C-alpha positions in Angstrom: -13.5 6.7 -13.7 -14.3 3.0 -13.5 -15.2 1.4 -10.1 -12.5 -0.5 -8.3 -13.6 -3.2 -5.9 -11.6 -3.9 -2.7 -11.6 -7.6 -3.4 -9.9 -7.0 -6.7 -7.0 -5.3 -4.9 -6.3 -8.2 -2.5 -2.9 -9.7 -3.1 -1.8 -7.1 -5.6 1.9 -6.2 -5.6 2.8 -2.7 -4.3 5.7 -1.0 -6.2 7.2 2.4 -6.1 7.3 4.7 -9.1 11.0 3.7 -9.4 10.0 0.0 -9.7 11.0 -1.2 -6.2 8.7 -3.9 -4.9 7.4 -3.1 -1.4 5.3 -6.2 -1.0 1.8 -7.6 -1.3 -1.4 -5.9 -0.2 -2.9 -7.7 2.8 -5.7 -5.3 3.8 -6.8 -1.7 3.8 -7.5 0.6 6.8 -10.3 3.2 6.5 -11.8 5.7 8.9 -15.2 4.3 9.8 -16.7 7.8 10.4 -15.6 9.4 7.1 -15.1 6.4 4.9 -11.7 7.9 4.0 -9.0 5.3 3.1 -6.1 5.8 5.5 -3.4 3.1 5.0 -2.6 0.0 3.0 -1.4 -3.0 5.1 1.4 -4.6 3.2 3.2 -7.9 3.7 6.8 -6.6 3.0 8.9 -8.2 0.2 11.7 -10.3 1.6 14.3 -7.9 0.2 12.7 -4.7 1.6 14.1 -2.9 4.7 10.9 -2.4 6.7 12.6 0.0 9.1 11.9 2.8 6.7 8.1 2.3 7.1 5.6 2.5 9.9 4.7 -1.0 11.1 1.7 -2.9 12.3 3.1 -6.2 13.6 4.9 -7.9 10.7 3.2 -5.7 8.2 4.1 -2.3 7.0 1.7 0.7 6.7 1.7 2.6 3.4 -0.4 5.8 3.4 -3.2 5.6 0.9 -2.3 9.2 0.0 0.9 7.9 -1.5 -1.0 5.8 -4.1 -0.4 7.1 -7.7 -2.0 4.3 -9.8 -4.1 1.2 -9.4 -3.8 -1.2 -12.3 -1.9 -4.5 -12.5 0.1 -3.2 -9.6 -0.5 -0.6 -7.0 2.1 2.2 -7.6 3.1 4.5 -4.8 5.2 7.5 -4.4 8.1 6.3 -2.2 8.8 9.7 -0.7 5.2 9.9 0.6 5.2 6.2 1.7 8.1 6.3 4.1 8.0 7.4 7.7 
């Protein structure tokens, strides 16, 4: 598996497997003790209802465990991404 650098993920669009745009990746939260990736901090798309997601200020939190693919987009499983 090729390496993926965090800086290459900045600004990537987050989409669901169904193609719904959630928004743009702002940052990543990790557990400093284990190094485990916890959440993606996402600037929500203007057409997205952010009430379906956990929030951190104006950003939404998408669990890293919901990520299915990292390529041109970050694809997430919507069922695992919602509250």
